[in-house]
C-alpha positions as CSV (number, residue, x, y, z in Angstrom):
1,M,-8.9,-9.7,5.5
2,R,-8.3,-6.0,6.1
3,V,-6.4,-4.6,3.1
4,C,-4.6,-1.3,3.4
5,V,-4.4,0.5,0.0
6,F,-1.7,3.1,-0.5
7,C,-2.4,5.3,-3.5
8,S,-2.5,8.8,-4.9
9,S,-4.4,11.8,-3.6
10,S,-3.3,13.9,-6.6
11,S,-6.0,15.4,-8.8
12,R,-3.6,15.8,-11.8
13,I,-3.3,12.2,-12.8
14,D,-4.5,10.3,-15.9
15,R,-7.9,8.7,-15.8
16,R,-6.5,5.2,-16.1
17,Y,-5.1,5.4,-12.6
18,L,-8.5,6.4,-11.2
19,D,-10.0,3.5,-13.1
20,L,-7.4,1.1,-11.7
21,A,-8.2,2.3,-8.1
22,A,-11.9,1.7,-8.7
23,D,-11.2,-1.7,-10.1
24,A,-9.1,-2.5,-7.0
25,G,-11.9,-1.4,-4.7
26,A,-14.5,-3.4,-6.6
27,E,-12.3,-6.6,-6.5
28,L,-11.6,-6.0,-2.8
29,A,-15.3,-6.0,-2.2
30,R,-16.0,-9.0,-4.4
31,R,-13.5,-11.0,-2.4
32,G,-15.1,-10.0,0.9
33,H,-12.3,-7.9,2.3
34,T,-12.4,-4.7,4.3
35,L,-10.6,-1.6,3.0
36,V,-8.2,0.5,5.1
37,S,-7.3,3.7,3.3
38,G,-6.0,7.2,3.7
39,G,-9.5,8.5,4.5
40,A,-9.9,11.0,1.7
41,T,-12.5,11.5,-1.1
42,V,-10.0,12.8,-3.7
43,S,-8.3,11.1,-6.5
44,C,-7.4,7.3,-6.2
45,M,-8.2,7.3,-2.5
46,G,-11.7,8.3,-3.1
47,A,-12.1,6.1,-6.1
48,V,-11.0,2.9,-4.3
49,A,-13.2,3.7,-1.3
50,R,-16.3,4.5,-3.3
51,A,-15.9,1.3,-5.4
52,A,-15.3,-0.8,-2.3
53,R,-18.5,0.6,-0.6
54,D,-20.5,0.2,-3.8
55,G,-19.5,-3.5,-3.8
56,G,-20.6,-3.9,-0.1
57,A,-17.2,-3.7,1.6
58,K,-16.6,-2.1,4.9
59,T,-14.2,0.9,4.7
60,I,-12.0,2.4,7.3
61,G,-10.4,5.8,6.5
62,V,-7.5,7.1,8.5
63,I,-6.5,10.8,7.9
64,P,-4.4,13.3,9.9
65,K,-6.4,16.3,11.1
66,A,-4.1,18.7,9.1
67,L,-5.4,17.0,5.9
68,V,-9.1,16.7,6.8
69,D,-9.9,19.8,4.7
70,V,-7.1,19.6,2.1
71,E,-7.8,16.0,1.1
72,I,-11.5,16.2,2.0
73,A,-12.2,13.6,4.6
74,D,-14.2,10.6,3.5
75,D,-17.2,11.0,5.9
76,D,-18.9,8.1,4.1
77,S,-16.4,5.7,5.5
78,G,-17.8,3.1,7.8
79,E,-15.3,4.3,10.3
80,L,-13.2,7.6,9.9
81,V,-10.2,7.9,12.2
82,V,-8.6,11.3,12.5
83,T,-5.0,11.2,13.7
84,E,-2.7,13.8,15.1
85,D,-0.1,13.6,12.2
86,M,1.2,11.6,9.3
87,R,3.3,9.3,11.5
88,S,0.4,8.3,13.7
89,R,-1.8,7.9,10.5
90,K,0.7,5.3,9.1
91,G,0.9,3.5,12.5
92,E,-2.9,3.3,12.7
93,M,-3.2,2.1,9.1
94,D,-0.6,-0.6,9.8
95,R,-2.2,-1.7,13.1
96,R,-5.6,-2.1,11.4
97,S,-4.4,-4.0,8.3
98,D,-3.6,-7.6,7.5
99,A,-2.1,-6.9,4.0
100,F,-0.9,-3.9,1.9
101,L,-1.7,-3.1,-1.7
102,V,0.3,-0.3,-3.3
103,L,-1.2,1.5,-6.3
104,P,0.4,4.1,-8.4
105,G,1.1,7.2,-6.4
106,G,3.6,10.0,-5.6
107,L,5.9,10.9,-2.7
108,G,3.4,10.0,0.0
109,T,2.7,6.6,-1.5
110,L,6.4,5.9,-1.8
111,E,7.0,6.9,1.8
112,E,4.2,4.6,3.0
113,L,5.5,1.8,0.7
114,F,9.1,2.1,1.9
115,E,8.2,2.1,5.6
116,I,6.0,-1.0,5.4
117,W,8.5,-2.8,3.0
118,T,11.5,-2.1,5.2
119,S,9.8,-3.4,8.3
120,R,8.7,-6.5,6.4
121,V,12.3,-7.1,5.2
122,L,13.6,-6.7,8.8
123,G,11.1,-9.4,10.0
124,M,9.0,-6.9,12.0
125,H,5.8,-8.2,10.4
126,E,4.7,-10.9,8.0
127,K,1.8,-9.0,6.3
128,P,1.9,-9.5,2.5
129,I,2.6,-6.6,0.3
130,A,1.8,-6.2,-3.4
131,I,2.5,-3.4,-5.8
132,L,-0.1,-3.2,-8.5
133,D,1.5,-1.5,-11.5
134,P,0.0,-2.4,-14.9
135,H,1.3,0.8,-16.6
136,G,5.0,0.5,-15.5
137,L,5.1,3.6,-13.3
138,Y,7.2,1.8,-10.8
139,D,9.6,0.1,-13.3
140,P,12.4,2.7,-12.5
141,L,11.9,1.9,-8.7
142,R,12.3,-1.8,-9.4
143,E,15.4,-1.1,-11.4
144,L,16.8,1.0,-8.6
145,M,16.2,-1.8,-6.1
146,R,18.1,-4.2,-8.4
147,H,20.9,-1.6,-8.6
148,L,21.0,-1.3,-4.8
149,L,21.2,-5.1,-4.6
150,D,24.0,-5.2,-7.1
151,E,25.9,-2.6,-5.2
152,G,25.6,-4.4,-1.9
153,F,23.2,-1.9,-0.3
154,A,20.3,-4.5,-0.1
155,R,19.9,-8.2,0.1
156,P,17.8,-10.5,-2.1
157,R,15.1,-10.6,0.6
158,I,13.9,-7.2,-0.6
159,F,12.3,-9.0,-3.6
160,D,11.0,-11.8,-1.4
161,A,9.2,-9.4,0.8
162,I,6.9,-7.9,-2.0
163,G,4.9,-9.0,-5.0
164,W,5.2,-6.9,-8.2
165,T,1.9,-7.4,-10.1
166,T,0.3,-6.1,-13.2
167,S,-3.4,-7.0,-12.8
168,V,-5.9,-6.5,-10.0
169,A,-6.6,-10.3,-9.8
170,E,-2.9,-11.1,-9.6
171,A,-2.4,-8.5,-6.8
172,F,-5.2,-9.9,-4.7
173,D,-4.1,-13.5,-5.3
174,H,-0.7,-12.5,-4.0
175,L,-2.1,-10.9,-0.9
176,E,-4.3,-13.9,-0.2
177,R,-1.5,-16.4,-0.3
178,S,0.2,-17.3,3.0
179,P,3.0,-14.8,3.6
180,V,6.6,-16.0,3.2
181,H,8.4,-16.0,6.5
182,L,11.4,-13.7,6.4
183,Q,13.8,-14.1,9.3
184,A,16.1,-11.2,9.7
185,T,19.6,-12.2,10.6
186,A,22.5,-10.2,12.2
187,E,24.0,-10.0,8.7
188,D,21.0,-7.9,7.6
189,Y,22.1,-5.2,10.1
190,L,25.8,-5.3,9.4
191,E,27.7,-3.7,6.6
192,A,29.3,-6.1,4.2
193,E,33.0,-6.7,4.8
194,P,35.3,-5.2,2.1
């Protein structure tokens, strides 16, 4: 399975997040998967790719040309794809992936998560998604999603479309299970009646 990992490129994060990324990369390799990542050597992106390669996994990096120098392109990737921009980067990562693992990250990670999560909820793909969050970074996000559900801005399927996990093994177990089929209905596109 080709697993796309969305994660931080920030150099200002706590060491535990780098260790988590390395653990995820090592587990990905142990389970015989291929890594699709953001194609950078910095922070969690670099940690997950190095650990995956150290474990014998194939790695595919996808990076926009504007970030090749900023994020320091991962020239050690088995394949390094340089795209025109961020939108084409996400499309390329999506196209090359069978599943998505979301590690702790910032604005870019959230943007990637929301796009792939939204398209899953709308039935545009059936690729499994797991958030790996042992330290509770995304707890406020989960609460926000519950609040949106309570207020009628979302449907329960938002939680059916994703796995919230707290260990590396649990995250990969979720990704390896057969995906739940989510059939979008007309109701999903219409506003609720008052």
